[in-house]
C-alpha positions, 0 to 999 in steps of 0.5 A: 175514785175506785174501780173494783170492789174491796170484795174482789181485792180480798179474793186474791193474793199478790203471790197468786197473781205472780204465780199465775203470770209466771206459769202463763209465761212458761206454758203459753209463750213460745221459745222465740223471743225469750232470753237465752237462759244462760246469758240474757234476762228480760222483764215480764208484765201482764193484765189479769182479769178478776171475775167473782163467781156467779153466786158472789156476783149476785150477792149470795155470800153464804159460800166461801168467796171465789173468783176466776182469774185469767191472764188476758194480756202479757208482754216482755221486753227491755228496750226502746228506740232512740229518737233518730230511729223513730219513723213517721209511717207508724210501723215501729214500736218506739217503746218495747218495755214489758209494761208498755207491751202488756198494755198494748196487748190489753188494748187488743184484748179490749177491742176483741171484746168490743167486737164480741159485744157488738156482734152478740156472739158470746159473753163479753166483758162489756155491756151497753152504756147509757149512750147508744152505740157506746159500751162500758165494762161489766161492774163485777169485773176488775183487772190487776196489772202485774210487773215482775219488777218495779217500773223504771223512773220515779218508782225506782228511786228507792231509799237504801237504809243504813244497814243495807249494802250500798246500791250504786258505785260511789259518787266521787266528790269531784263530780261537779267538776267532771259531770260526764265522768261521774254520770258514766261511772254510775251506770254500767253499759247494760243499765243504759237500756233498762236498769233492772238492778236500779242503778247497780251493775250487780243486784244487791241483796237488801237484808233486814237485821234482827231487831229492825223496826217493822215500820221499815219493812216496806223498803226491803226488796225481797220480802212480801209487801201486801200492806194497804196504801201509804200516804205519799210524801208529796202534796199534789200535782205541782211539786214545790222546791221542798217537795222536789227534795231528795229522798227522805233522810229518815224513815219511821222507826228512826232508821237513816236513809244513806243512799238510794237505788238509782234509775237510768231514766233521765229527767225530761227537759223542763223539769228541775233535774237531779242534783247528782250529789253523793248518797241519798241526795242523788235524785230528785223525786216526783219528776217526769223522766225519759227512758235511757236508750243505746246511743241517742236519747229516747222520747219515751217516758218512763213506765212510772210516768205512763202508769201514772197517766193510765191511772187517770186516763185509763188503759184503753187509750184514745182510739178505743174511747170512740166506742166506750162510755167510760175509761177502763182502769186497773184496780190494783198493781202487783210487783214481783220480788225485786228492789221495792218501796211501797212509799215510792210506788204510791208517790210515782203512780198516784201521789203525783196526780192526786190533786188533779180535778175537773176531769170529764165524766167517767175520768178520775184519779184511781185509788189503785191498790199496790202490793208486792209478791215474794215470788221471783221471776225466773228469767229476770236479771237477778235470778239469771245472775244467781244461776250463772254465778261466775259463768263466762260472758256478759249478762245482757238484756234480751233484745226481743219483746213478746206480745200476747193477747187473749184473742182467737187470731194471731195472739202472739207477736214477737218484735226486735228493734221495734219491728216484727221478727221475720217480716220486712219493713215493706211488708209491714207497710203493705199489711196495715189495715185501718179504719177509713172514716177519718184519714189519719191516726192523729185525727182519730186520736183528736176526735176522742174529745172526752179523752183529749179533754182529760189528757189536757187537764192532766198535763196542765195540773200535773205533767206539764213537761210531758214530751209529745211527739211532733204531729208529723209522727202521727199523720200516717193512715 
């Protein structure tokens, strides 16, 4: 199933999407919440609305193809809280990675657009559905999800070819006798929060030597990648022992895979787990993973896993399905300049779910288009590291997260440690304003029957080990 026509895909490039997002970050987001440019870095994600010009939308094609592109949501952030910091009152963000913040901001944009549609005040992205009181996305619109960096988790397990620098600290041969030491040596302290360098304390340049076959270009980190979909090396939703093998040892063209970029995300309980053997055998691919955190373990699934889930269930979540006839999907994903593998992206985002079936009407596994831009995010880790060279002090991830949404009232929100900056925890509880037809957050989510049916099918067929928070964390009103 595909949402968004090939026509709209042909009307934009990955660099155009990246440039628009970077410019929006520079001009529309405040200084508050942004990293210190000399010692901190952050990650950026956004959703861009693609709308054909009026003549293209009505089938008039004798003019050059044109589209209107608009950033409708944006998020920055690198942190997530540990399990001990979670609150049953629902007033803290468990996951503040940029991709998750951007999606939350997108949901706020969708809610505002639903208000416009219901109030008939101005043009909305939604039109009435076939069922009374429900809405659906206008057929001429599509959305592109942008991230300045490869999503953490499975998509970040990237083959390192034999002519490239080693991505990680060497794994000692005695790792099996001292697993805790081996694990600790692989990740620098900053990587326990979010590995923008994908397992390496210092971002390594992945270079292509003269004469390198074109077929290995999809594994390089700092080049354009706008090729079409690549068939993933997985056979479906349930991985066999062979499919859970380490990263392929050879790639097309006969180039040997000698190692992999590492992800700080850990396998969830119930999954097969990583072998942690030296070199390319270190990771198992295709597994669900939780994000690392400072201190105790988190309950937040990796961004790779969440993007794969949104590609089946939609980005709107359960609550908005009370107002929608069908889910809202993104038609494409664009990644900025960073360590990148087209094969790993397709495996992580679509390959693991491609055999999921028996979903409710309107739900389906999307054939999302995946591209890479050659443009670097100026406040990403590698860019900041290059500017500061051998400057004093330790490079650190920014502790704040910024949420921006294309809504008229209070479009910006800056959080730190999961809480809005400048407000007390008591004030947060007092300012909560929620609908009262049903009693609790849990009841509202469970009442979205089609969404819950789709989520149940996805868990049974692909993500059986997905960590679900205990019900008492969803009983707030």
